[in-house]
C-alpha beads as a LAMMPS data file, in Angstrom:
LAMMPS data file: protein, C-alpha beads

427 atoms
426 bonds

1 atom types
1 bond types

-500.0 500.0 xlo xhi
-500.0 500.0 ylo yhi
-500.0 500.0 zlo zhi

Masses

1 110.0

Atoms # bond

1 1 1 0.108 -0.271 -0.181
2 1 1 1.408 3.418 -0.912
3 1 1 2.106 5.613 2.008
4 1 1 0.633 9.273 1.448
5 1 1 4.305 10.527 0.115
6 1 1 4.403 7.797 -2.549
7 1 1 0.954 8.685 -3.686
8 1 1 1.955 12.150 -3.830
9 1 1 5.070 11.537 -6.037
10 1 1 3.517 8.606 -7.985
11 1 1 0.311 10.351 -8.770
12 1 1 0.344 12.439 -11.954
13 1 1 -3.452 13.432 -11.152
14 1 1 -2.861 15.557 -8.065
15 1 1 -1.935 18.323 -9.558
16 1 1 -2.235 18.707 -13.139
17 1 1 0.732 20.127 -15.133
18 1 1 3.400 18.987 -12.496
19 1 1 5.864 16.654 -13.112
20 1 1 6.489 13.744 -10.992
21 1 1 9.283 14.292 -8.836
22 1 1 11.948 11.250 -8.784
23 1 1 11.806 8.603 -6.058
24 1 1 13.057 9.809 -2.736
25 1 1 13.526 6.259 -1.932
26 1 1 17.038 6.085 -3.246
27 1 1 19.305 6.368 -0.478
28 1 1 22.633 8.591 -0.365
29 1 1 25.836 6.893 0.124
30 1 1 27.327 7.632 3.631
31 1 1 30.329 9.568 1.726
32 1 1 27.890 12.181 0.520
33 1 1 25.807 12.727 3.713
34 1 1 26.654 16.183 5.745
35 1 1 28.542 15.764 8.923
36 1 1 25.447 15.960 11.048
37 1 1 24.301 12.814 9.908
38 1 1 27.044 10.782 10.499
39 1 1 26.731 11.560 13.937
40 1 1 23.701 9.641 14.328
41 1 1 24.010 6.459 16.207
42 1 1 22.692 3.048 15.259
43 1 1 19.971 1.954 17.577
44 1 1 18.858 -1.119 16.144
45 1 1 19.657 -3.056 19.486
46 1 1 17.447 -1.045 21.639
47 1 1 14.317 -2.169 19.592
48 1 1 12.885 -5.721 21.341
49 1 1 10.180 -7.474 18.815
50 1 1 6.860 -8.216 20.243
51 1 1 6.932 -11.902 21.985
52 1 1 4.716 -15.035 21.623
53 1 1 3.230 -14.353 25.223
54 1 1 2.027 -10.927 24.097
55 1 1 0.618 -12.383 20.794
56 1 1 -1.278 -14.729 22.958
57 1 1 -2.437 -12.147 25.020
58 1 1 -3.664 -10.293 22.250
59 1 1 -5.727 -13.402 20.755
60 1 1 -7.357 -13.618 24.375
61 1 1 -8.519 -9.893 24.195
62 1 1 -9.707 -10.555 20.813
63 1 1 -11.765 -13.667 21.863
64 1 1 -13.336 -11.468 24.529
65 1 1 -14.162 -8.630 22.042
66 1 1 -15.831 -11.039 19.553
67 1 1 -18.095 -12.642 22.432
68 1 1 -18.770 -8.780 23.372
69 1 1 -19.586 -7.714 19.622
70 1 1 -21.586 -11.157 18.966
71 1 1 -19.362 -12.581 16.736
72 1 1 -18.365 -16.405 16.408
73 1 1 -15.218 -15.854 14.106
74 1 1 -13.213 -13.143 12.423
75 1 1 -11.368 -13.319 9.041
76 1 1 -8.132 -11.650 8.409
77 1 1 -6.299 -11.786 4.968
78 1 1 -2.886 -10.235 4.612
79 1 1 -1.951 -6.983 6.431
80 1 1 -1.481 -5.430 9.728
81 1 1 -3.993 -7.143 11.878
82 1 1 -2.843 -10.406 10.707
83 1 1 0.808 -9.330 11.826
84 1 1 -0.687 -8.155 14.943
85 1 1 -2.236 -11.286 16.051
86 1 1 0.116 -13.726 14.704
87 1 1 3.452 -12.369 13.230
88 1 1 2.858 -13.340 10.052
89 1 1 3.808 -11.301 7.520
90 1 1 1.694 -12.038 4.163
91 1 1 1.002 -10.328 0.919
92 1 1 -2.201 -10.335 -0.814
93 1 1 -2.412 -11.450 -4.450
94 1 1 -5.247 -12.950 -6.231
95 1 1 -5.059 -16.161 -4.236
96 1 1 -6.724 -16.397 -1.199
97 1 1 -4.762 -16.743 1.920
98 1 1 -6.793 -16.067 5.443
99 1 1 -6.986 -16.785 8.806
100 1 1 -9.506 -17.492 10.648
101 1 1 -10.048 -16.585 14.590
102 1 1 -12.927 -18.233 15.969
103 1 1 -14.514 -17.182 19.070
104 1 1 -13.052 -20.290 21.075
105 1 1 -10.494 -22.586 20.009
106 1 1 -7.357 -22.271 18.047
107 1 1 -7.463 -20.380 14.598
108 1 1 -7.126 -21.986 11.543
109 1 1 -5.442 -21.264 7.979
110 1 1 -6.616 -21.296 4.266
111 1 1 -3.764 -21.264 1.806
112 1 1 -2.759 -22.287 -1.480
113 1 1 -1.286 -25.896 -1.622
114 1 1 1.894 -25.295 -2.641
115 1 1 2.538 -22.566 -0.015
116 1 1 1.392 -25.092 2.690
117 1 1 5.262 -25.432 4.115
118 1 1 5.648 -21.897 3.835
119 1 1 2.302 -21.297 6.178
120 1 1 3.440 -24.321 8.681
121 1 1 6.811 -22.864 9.220
122 1 1 5.183 -19.378 10.246
123 1 1 2.229 -20.532 12.220
124 1 1 4.315 -22.255 14.348
125 1 1 5.717 -19.110 16.220
126 1 1 1.968 -17.799 16.215
127 1 1 -0.523 -18.189 18.806
128 1 1 -1.958 -21.687 18.624
129 1 1 0.298 -22.708 16.080
130 1 1 1.005 -26.393 17.576
131 1 1 -3.329 -26.835 17.471
132 1 1 -3.945 -24.688 14.157
133 1 1 -5.166 -26.709 10.995
134 1 1 -4.324 -25.476 7.285
135 1 1 -6.810 -26.149 4.698
136 1 1 -5.202 -26.311 1.437
137 1 1 -6.423 -25.724 -2.128
138 1 1 -5.256 -26.561 -5.672
139 1 1 -5.343 -23.950 -8.380
140 1 1 -8.507 -24.868 -10.046
141 1 1 -10.316 -25.279 -6.870
142 1 1 -13.011 -22.902 -4.921
143 1 1 -10.588 -21.882 -1.693
144 1 1 -13.692 -20.125 -0.473
145 1 1 -15.619 -22.966 0.433
146 1 1 -12.309 -24.107 2.808
147 1 1 -13.320 -21.398 4.965
148 1 1 -16.988 -22.632 5.544
149 1 1 -15.605 -26.121 5.700
150 1 1 -12.988 -25.146 8.573
151 1 1 -16.097 -23.337 10.472
152 1 1 -18.075 -26.391 9.814
153 1 1 -15.480 -28.641 11.704
154 1 1 -15.274 -26.342 14.683
155 1 1 -19.236 -26.609 14.775
156 1 1 -19.822 -23.408 13.182
157 1 1 -22.452 -23.324 10.602
158 1 1 -24.745 -20.351 11.193
159 1 1 -23.694 -17.052 13.071
160 1 1 -21.629 -13.641 12.585
161 1 1 -18.331 -13.618 10.838
162 1 1 -16.467 -10.584 10.838
163 1 1 -14.321 -9.670 8.035
164 1 1 -11.424 -7.165 8.736
165 1 1 -11.476 -3.812 7.025
166 1 1 -9.040 -3.978 4.537
167 1 1 -9.835 -7.454 3.213
168 1 1 -10.050 -7.487 -0.626
169 1 1 -13.754 -7.492 -1.579
170 1 1 -13.068 -10.278 -3.700
171 1 1 -12.173 -12.316 -1.020
172 1 1 -14.778 -11.027 1.366
173 1 1 -17.524 -11.658 -1.081
174 1 1 -16.113 -15.258 -2.059
175 1 1 -16.399 -15.907 1.754
176 1 1 -20.097 -14.534 1.837
177 1 1 -20.878 -17.060 -1.141
178 1 1 -19.467 -20.015 0.205
179 1 1 -20.569 -19.384 4.118
180 1 1 -24.262 -18.829 3.487
181 1 1 -25.279 -19.392 6.899
182 1 1 -23.329 -16.699 8.174
183 1 1 -24.076 -13.048 8.372
184 1 1 -21.177 -10.932 7.539
185 1 1 -20.197 -8.115 9.484
186 1 1 -17.290 -5.553 10.461
187 1 1 -14.347 -7.090 12.677
188 1 1 -13.524 -3.410 13.486
189 1 1 -14.753 -3.600 16.746
190 1 1 -12.227 -6.360 17.513
191 1 1 -9.258 -5.528 15.388
192 1 1 -9.576 -2.103 16.572
193 1 1 -10.350 -2.654 19.932
194 1 1 -7.125 -4.491 20.392
195 1 1 -4.858 -2.560 18.480
196 1 1 -5.836 1.022 19.815
197 1 1 -4.722 0.162 23.496
198 1 1 -0.747 -0.485 23.336
199 1 1 1.056 -2.517 25.679
200 1 1 4.392 -0.988 27.388
201 1 1 6.368 -3.151 24.952
202 1 1 4.220 -1.335 21.729
203 1 1 5.133 2.129 23.970
204 1 1 8.703 1.701 24.008
205 1 1 8.941 0.668 20.279
206 1 1 6.973 3.931 19.486
207 1 1 9.149 6.133 22.003
208 1 1 12.266 4.533 20.281
209 1 1 10.720 5.347 16.890
210 1 1 9.554 9.179 17.553
211 1 1 13.294 9.503 19.181
212 1 1 14.951 8.469 15.983
213 1 1 12.412 10.680 14.009
214 1 1 13.219 13.685 16.187
215 1 1 17.110 13.273 15.915
216 1 1 17.008 12.743 12.209
217 1 1 15.027 15.745 11.990
218 1 1 17.605 17.745 13.817
219 1 1 20.193 16.641 11.732
220 1 1 18.450 17.667 8.775
221 1 1 17.637 21.237 9.700
222 1 1 21.673 21.178 10.590
223 1 1 22.371 20.468 6.919
224 1 1 20.186 22.250 4.866
225 1 1 21.671 25.302 3.165
226 1 1 20.527 27.268 0.509
227 1 1 20.421 25.725 -3.036
228 1 1 19.710 22.150 -1.601
229 1 1 16.568 20.471 -3.100
230 1 1 13.702 18.676 -1.559
231 1 1 14.737 15.420 -3.342
232 1 1 18.308 16.004 -1.569
233 1 1 16.421 16.200 1.695
234 1 1 14.224 13.287 1.230
235 1 1 17.160 11.223 0.141
236 1 1 19.358 12.229 3.164
237 1 1 16.799 11.272 5.554
238 1 1 16.222 7.980 4.371
239 1 1 19.922 7.285 4.639
240 1 1 20.121 8.823 7.758
241 1 1 17.066 6.371 8.912
242 1 1 19.382 3.404 7.547
243 1 1 22.346 4.510 9.647
244 1 1 19.903 4.507 12.465
245 1 1 19.099 0.853 12.003
246 1 1 15.344 1.064 10.817
247 1 1 13.722 2.054 7.220
248 1 1 12.289 5.751 7.290
249 1 1 11.218 8.339 5.200
250 1 1 9.913 11.907 4.799
251 1 1 8.496 14.344 2.634
252 1 1 9.767 17.854 2.200
253 1 1 8.100 20.996 1.146
254 1 1 9.051 24.321 0.442
255 1 1 7.827 27.666 0.678
256 1 1 4.219 27.998 -1.136
257 1 1 3.930 24.232 -1.259
258 1 1 3.965 24.019 2.637
259 1 1 0.469 25.364 2.000
260 1 1 -0.645 22.030 0.743
261 1 1 -1.106 19.821 4.143
262 1 1 0.822 16.603 2.118
263 1 1 2.648 18.636 -0.267
264 1 1 3.265 18.094 -4.191
265 1 1 5.619 16.263 -6.484
266 1 1 6.956 19.544 -7.815
267 1 1 10.766 20.093 -7.414
268 1 1 11.642 22.379 -5.198
269 1 1 14.502 24.270 -3.814
270 1 1 15.167 25.632 -0.794
271 1 1 16.391 29.467 -0.255
272 1 1 17.632 31.933 2.017
273 1 1 14.690 32.604 4.703
274 1 1 12.913 29.396 2.778
275 1 1 9.986 28.002 5.341
276 1 1 10.147 23.937 4.946
277 1 1 7.957 21.354 6.346
278 1 1 9.179 17.923 7.360
279 1 1 6.759 14.928 7.662
280 1 1 6.470 11.541 8.074
281 1 1 8.917 8.731 10.130
282 1 1 10.130 5.660 10.536
283 1 1 9.593 1.751 11.752
284 1 1 10.493 0.131 14.785
285 1 1 9.838 -3.247 14.775
286 1 1 6.489 -2.580 13.030
287 1 1 5.675 0.355 15.090
288 1 1 5.515 3.774 13.407
289 1 1 6.302 7.542 13.870
290 1 1 4.647 10.670 12.456
291 1 1 6.171 13.756 12.948
292 1 1 5.992 16.809 11.305
293 1 1 8.435 20.301 11.853
294 1 1 7.829 23.477 10.220
295 1 1 10.766 25.785 10.449
296 1 1 12.718 28.975 8.480
297 1 1 16.136 28.407 7.058
298 1 1 17.152 32.125 8.270
299 1 1 14.578 34.873 9.476
300 1 1 10.978 34.281 9.721
301 1 1 8.289 36.916 8.958
302 1 1 6.060 38.646 11.551
303 1 1 3.194 36.576 9.642
304 1 1 5.381 33.419 9.757
305 1 1 5.715 33.765 13.711
306 1 1 1.728 34.889 14.281
307 1 1 0.993 31.555 12.621
308 1 1 3.256 29.739 14.348
309 1 1 2.264 31.037 17.828
310 1 1 -1.284 30.028 17.284
311 1 1 -0.696 26.442 16.000
312 1 1 1.690 25.963 18.906
313 1 1 -0.869 27.275 21.203
314 1 1 -3.443 24.829 19.540
315 1 1 -1.269 21.680 19.197
316 1 1 -1.072 22.517 23.370
317 1 1 -4.797 22.803 23.700
318 1 1 -5.291 19.381 22.066
319 1 1 -2.862 17.762 24.468
320 1 1 -4.246 19.628 27.386
321 1 1 -7.929 18.045 26.622
322 1 1 -6.722 14.380 25.874
323 1 1 -7.478 12.231 29.025
324 1 1 -9.592 9.032 29.460
325 1 1 -12.946 9.469 29.341
326 1 1 -12.874 12.629 26.838
327 1 1 -14.596 12.073 23.563
328 1 1 -12.338 11.904 20.354
329 1 1 -14.030 15.006 18.917
330 1 1 -13.771 17.131 21.693
331 1 1 -9.663 16.776 21.208
332 1 1 -10.219 18.458 17.722
333 1 1 -12.538 20.859 18.853
334 1 1 -10.183 22.179 21.619
335 1 1 -7.324 22.705 18.898
336 1 1 -10.047 23.955 16.379
337 1 1 -11.295 26.603 18.677
338 1 1 -7.669 28.198 19.372
339 1 1 -7.143 28.510 15.307
340 1 1 -11.057 30.026 14.933
341 1 1 -10.894 32.138 17.650
342 1 1 -7.325 33.669 16.176
343 1 1 -9.081 34.376 12.927
344 1 1 -8.284 31.856 10.770
345 1 1 -11.904 30.115 10.481
346 1 1 -14.438 29.138 9.820
347 1 1 -14.045 25.457 10.506
348 1 1 -12.053 23.756 8.113
349 1 1 -10.946 26.951 5.963
350 1 1 -7.246 26.927 7.167
351 1 1 -7.205 24.113 9.368
352 1 1 -8.032 22.025 6.612
353 1 1 -7.715 18.476 8.586
354 1 1 -8.892 16.840 11.867
355 1 1 -6.178 17.123 14.726
356 1 1 -5.232 13.815 15.152
357 1 1 -5.356 10.181 13.660
358 1 1 -4.653 7.033 15.843
359 1 1 -1.134 5.601 15.271
360 1 1 0.726 2.111 15.973
361 1 1 1.494 -0.396 13.414
362 1 1 -0.125 1.657 10.738
363 1 1 0.800 5.358 10.417
364 1 1 -3.038 6.001 10.400
365 1 1 -5.260 3.502 12.207
366 1 1 -8.262 3.552 14.420
367 1 1 -9.637 5.635 16.250
368 1 1 -9.124 9.450 14.922
369 1 1 -9.455 12.785 16.495
370 1 1 -12.176 14.009 14.341
371 1 1 -15.285 16.338 14.974
372 1 1 -18.247 14.624 15.658
373 1 1 -16.331 11.687 17.161
374 1 1 -18.120 10.326 20.344
375 1 1 -15.686 7.563 21.493
376 1 1 -14.079 8.379 24.820
377 1 1 -10.178 7.930 24.800
378 1 1 -8.814 5.288 27.044
379 1 1 -5.358 4.875 28.780
380 1 1 -2.702 3.826 26.372
381 1 1 -4.215 4.976 23.049
382 1 1 -1.849 6.893 20.956
383 1 1 -2.582 9.380 18.302
384 1 1 -0.692 12.265 16.437
385 1 1 -1.369 15.864 17.566
386 1 1 -1.206 17.882 14.505
387 1 1 -2.822 21.307 13.939
388 1 1 -1.832 23.373 10.901
389 1 1 -2.731 26.530 9.440
390 1 1 -2.516 26.606 5.669
391 1 1 -2.351 29.699 3.439
392 1 1 -2.439 29.176 -0.556
393 1 1 -0.035 30.455 -2.292
394 1 1 1.775 31.695 0.750
395 1 1 2.688 29.201 3.287
396 1 1 1.731 26.710 5.610
397 1 1 2.709 25.785 9.456
398 1 1 1.859 22.259 10.862
399 1 1 3.327 21.044 14.128
400 1 1 3.202 17.314 14.648
401 1 1 3.840 15.246 17.667
402 1 1 2.761 11.826 18.537
403 1 1 0.586 11.498 21.770
404 1 1 -0.005 8.750 24.584
405 1 1 -2.894 8.955 26.817
406 1 1 -1.962 8.463 30.138
407 1 1 -4.145 7.235 33.487
408 1 1 -4.884 11.109 34.091
409 1 1 -3.820 12.922 30.984
410 1 1 -1.848 12.624 27.822
411 1 1 1.772 13.190 27.012
412 1 1 3.763 13.762 23.823
413 1 1 6.474 11.180 22.967
414 1 1 8.440 14.241 21.921
415 1 1 9.279 17.505 22.754
416 1 1 7.237 20.420 21.206
417 1 1 8.716 22.634 18.763
418 1 1 9.245 26.014 20.213
419 1 1 10.137 28.112 17.219
420 1 1 10.494 28.419 13.419
421 1 1 14.196 29.808 13.680
422 1 1 15.216 27.459 16.424
423 1 1 12.958 24.495 16.200
424 1 1 14.836 22.222 18.281
425 1 1 16.196 24.252 21.054
426 1 1 15.745 22.734 24.859
427 1 1 12.349 23.800 26.047

Bonds

1 1 1 2
2 1 2 3
3 1 3 4
4 1 4 5
5 1 5 6
6 1 6 7
7 1 7 8
8 1 8 9
9 1 9 10
10 1 10 11
11 1 11 12
12 1 12 13
13 1 13 14
14 1 14 15
15 1 15 16
16 1 16 17
17 1 17 18
18 1 18 19
19 1 19 20
20 1 20 21
21 1 21 22
22 1 22 23
23 1 23 24
24 1 24 25
25 1 25 26
26 1 26 27
27 1 27 28
28 1 28 29
29 1 29 30
30 1 30 31
31 1 31 32
32 1 32 33
33 1 33 34
34 1 34 35
35 1 35 36
36 1 36 37
37 1 37 38
38 1 38 39
39 1 39 40
40 1 40 41
41 1 41 42
42 1 42 43
43 1 43 44
44 1 44 45
45 1 45 46
46 1 46 47
47 1 47 48
48 1 48 49
49 1 49 50
50 1 50 51
51 1 51 52
52 1 52 53
53 1 53 54
54 1 54 55
55 1 55 56
56 1 56 57
57 1 57 58
58 1 58 59
59 1 59 60
60 1 60 61
61 1 61 62
62 1 62 63
63 1 63 64
64 1 64 65
65 1 65 66
66 1 66 67
67 1 67 68
68 1 68 69
69 1 69 70
70 1 70 71
71 1 71 72
72 1 72 73
73 1 73 74
74 1 74 75
75 1 75 76
76 1 76 77
77 1 77 78
78 1 78 79
79 1 79 80
80 1 80 81
81 1 81 82
82 1 82 83
83 1 83 84
84 1 84 85
85 1 85 86
86 1 86 87
87 1 87 88
88 1 88 89
89 1 89 90
90 1 90 91
91 1 91 92
92 1 92 93
93 1 93 94
94 1 94 95
95 1 95 96
96 1 96 97
97 1 97 98
98 1 98 99
99 1 99 100
100 1 100 101
101 1 101 102
102 1 102 103
103 1 103 104
104 1 104 105
105 1 105 106
106 1 106 107
107 1 107 108
108 1 108 109
109 1 109 110
110 1 110 111
111 1 111 112
112 1 112 113
113 1 113 114
114 1 114 115
115 1 115 116
116 1 116 117
117 1 117 118
118 1 118 119
119 1 119 120
120 1 120 121
121 1 121 122
122 1 122 123
123 1 123 124
124 1 124 125
125 1 125 126
126 1 126 127
127 1 127 128
128 1 128 129
129 1 129 130
130 1 130 131
131 1 131 132
132 1 132 133
133 1 133 134
134 1 134 135
135 1 135 136
136 1 136 137
137 1 137 138
138 1 138 139
139 1 139 140
140 1 140 141
141 1 141 142
142 1 142 143
143 1 143 144
144 1 144 145
145 1 145 146
146 1 146 147
147 1 147 148
148 1 148 149
149 1 149 150
150 1 150 151
151 1 151 152
152 1 152 153
153 1 153 154
154 1 154 155
155 1 155 156
156 1 156 157
157 1 157 158
158 1 158 159
159 1 159 160
160 1 160 161
161 1 161 162
162 1 162 163
163 1 163 164
164 1 164 165
165 1 165 166
166 1 166 167
167 1 167 168
168 1 168 169
169 1 169 170
170 1 170 171
171 1 171 172
172 1 172 173
173 1 173 174
174 1 174 175
175 1 175 176
176 1 176 177
177 1 177 178
178 1 178 179
179 1 179 180
180 1 180 181
181 1 181 182
182 1 182 183
183 1 183 184
184 1 184 185
185 1 185 186
186 1 186 187
187 1 187 188
188 1 188 189
189 1 189 190
190 1 190 191
191 1 191 192
192 1 192 193
193 1 193 194
194 1 194 195
195 1 195 196
196 1 196 197
197 1 197 198
198 1 198 199
199 1 199 200
200 1 200 201
201 1 201 202
202 1 202 203
203 1 203 204
204 1 204 205
205 1 205 206
206 1 206 207
207 1 207 208
208 1 208 209
209 1 209 210
210 1 210 211
211 1 211 212
212 1 212 213
213 1 213 214
214 1 214 215
215 1 215 216
216 1 216 217
217 1 217 218
218 1 218 219
219 1 219 220
220 1 220 221
221 1 221 222
222 1 222 223
223 1 223 224
224 1 224 225
225 1 225 226
226 1 226 227
227 1 227 228
228 1 228 229
229 1 229 230
230 1 230 231
231 1 231 232
232 1 232 233
233 1 233 234
234 1 234 235
235 1 235 236
236 1 236 237
237 1 237 238
238 1 238 239
239 1 239 240
240 1 240 241
241 1 241 242
242 1 242 243
243 1 243 244
244 1 244 245
245 1 245 246
246 1 246 247
247 1 247 248
248 1 248 249
249 1 249 250
250 1 250 251
251 1 251 252
252 1 252 253
253 1 253 254
254 1 254 255
255 1 255 256
256 1 256 257
257 1 257 258
258 1 258 259
259 1 259 260
260 1 260 261
261 1 261 262
262 1 262 263
263 1 263 264
264 1 264 265
265 1 265 266
266 1 266 267
267 1 267 268
268 1 268 269
269 1 269 270
270 1 270 271
271 1 271 272
272 1 272 273
273 1 273 274
274 1 274 275
275 1 275 276
276 1 276 277
277 1 277 278
278 1 278 279
279 1 279 280
280 1 280 281
281 1 281 282
282 1 282 283
283 1 283 284
284 1 284 285
285 1 285 286
286 1 286 287
287 1 287 288
288 1 288 289
289 1 289 290
290 1 290 291
291 1 291 292
292 1 292 293
293 1 293 294
294 1 294 295
295 1 295 296
296 1 296 297
297 1 297 298
298 1 298 299
299 1 299 300
300 1 300 301
301 1 301 302
302 1 302 303
303 1 303 304
304 1 304 305
305 1 305 306
306 1 306 307
307 1 307 308
308 1 308 309
309 1 309 310
310 1 310 311
311 1 311 312
312 1 312 313
313 1 313 314
314 1 314 315
315 1 315 316
316 1 316 317
317 1 317 318
318 1 318 319
319 1 319 320
320 1 320 321
321 1 321 322
322 1 322 323
323 1 323 324
324 1 324 325
325 1 325 326
326 1 326 327
327 1 327 328
328 1 328 329
329 1 329 330
330 1 330 331
331 1 331 332
332 1 332 333
333 1 333 334
334 1 334 335
335 1 335 336
336 1 336 337
337 1 337 338
338 1 338 339
339 1 339 340
340 1 340 341
341 1 341 342
342 1 342 343
343 1 343 344
344 1 344 345
345 1 345 346
346 1 346 347
347 1 347 348
348 1 348 349
349 1 349 350
350 1 350 351
351 1 351 352
352 1 352 353
353 1 353 354
354 1 354 355
355 1 355 356
356 1 356 357
357 1 357 358
358 1 358 359
359 1 359 360
360 1 360 361
361 1 361 362
362 1 362 363
363 1 363 364
364 1 364 365
365 1 365 366
366 1 366 367
367 1 367 368
368 1 368 369
369 1 369 370
370 1 370 371
371 1 371 372
372 1 372 373
373 1 373 374
374 1 374 375
375 1 375 376
376 1 376 377
377 1 377 378
378 1 378 379
379 1 379 380
380 1 380 381
381 1 381 382
382 1 382 383
383 1 383 384
384 1 384 385
385 1 385 386
386 1 386 387
387 1 387 388
388 1 388 389
389 1 389 390
390 1 390 391
391 1 391 392
392 1 392 393
393 1 393 394
394 1 394 395
395 1 395 396
396 1 396 397
397 1 397 398
398 1 398 399
399 1 399 400
400 1 400 401
401 1 401 402
402 1 402 403
403 1 403 404
404 1 404 405
405 1 405 406
406 1 406 407
407 1 407 408
408 1 408 409
409 1 409 410
410 1 410 411
411 1 411 412
412 1 412 413
413 1 413 414
414 1 414 415
415 1 415 416
416 1 416 417
417 1 417 418
418 1 418 419
419 1 419 420
420 1 420 421
421 1 421 422
422 1 422 423
423 1 423 424
424 1 424 425
425 1 425 426
426 1 426 427
């Protein structure tokens, strides 16, 4: 799946007339990196993978949530939720591969026959591995019938079957036809219900990812000089993450292009007093960071300073509003009120997006800090906190840090940016 920056780079439809920038995933050799990047340590030894014991606990929670949601089983295709519950990474092709998690008992798998050995090797290290069954199908056979067969052999012939939201339609439709005795329902209450509450091990990986991203951004700010292009910056950052021990990337938008929240593919050059926006993050043992820093390479104008102060206040207002029991929508409202009251309204006119999204194994995941969302926050949920003000044909400013809901409030994984001219000064 393309992330947002890769989509911008790949899409010729986003802004007609703009040539797509070359891929920013090419990594600069260390010999060409500015000195600040060469000081970054490799921190891969600090990242501890999620244990089998923790995955087994996740499966137990999923079964509890299935009971509460009235689901008899959920079906997972390749994707993040499959990795979350089983540790199995699987690419979705046109061939059906699914894991079925029942409300009681061990999961079972449906896979192409030629993949059986690979499936068995991977499921041996997944919850229920020694007790799980694998149903295999040959190329000319109907694989969906095996889902129904597996359920029937667990005495499940009717009931409610949850489908993970990102499953390809062709898989979901095939299962619906083959398992006609079941009502097909959303599995989001189970998958998002489990994934939205982070364990100490998950929080530690996210903390590390955020620290690495901030260090890479600091090195970038120290390295940029007039004449550097946004392509050079994204290449430096990709190489810097590699030096740090983890994959990562960033978008870099300059001057008027910062007024588009996710930028554009237009090649851009940084000049004296340019405003620069860096966004995205890295992945540490499957867990992501998402940080935005906006800064000026030289002297900020008074209008820039004014907007920065408002956005900074809005980010703080969202942080102050976030605590267990508060509706997700109220966090967005707290930040939006600051921006609208300062004259940058109404509603989404200048602050054009929600204040935050859930983050964890996916950069964007449930739940969302968006107007009207009544879902109450709970301890150990994690979100971005990213208000912004975007003035077309002028500039935009967004400040984004990731936020952890605690037992009695919320905290950011990284310090807030303090100014446009000294974005990494100690608070």
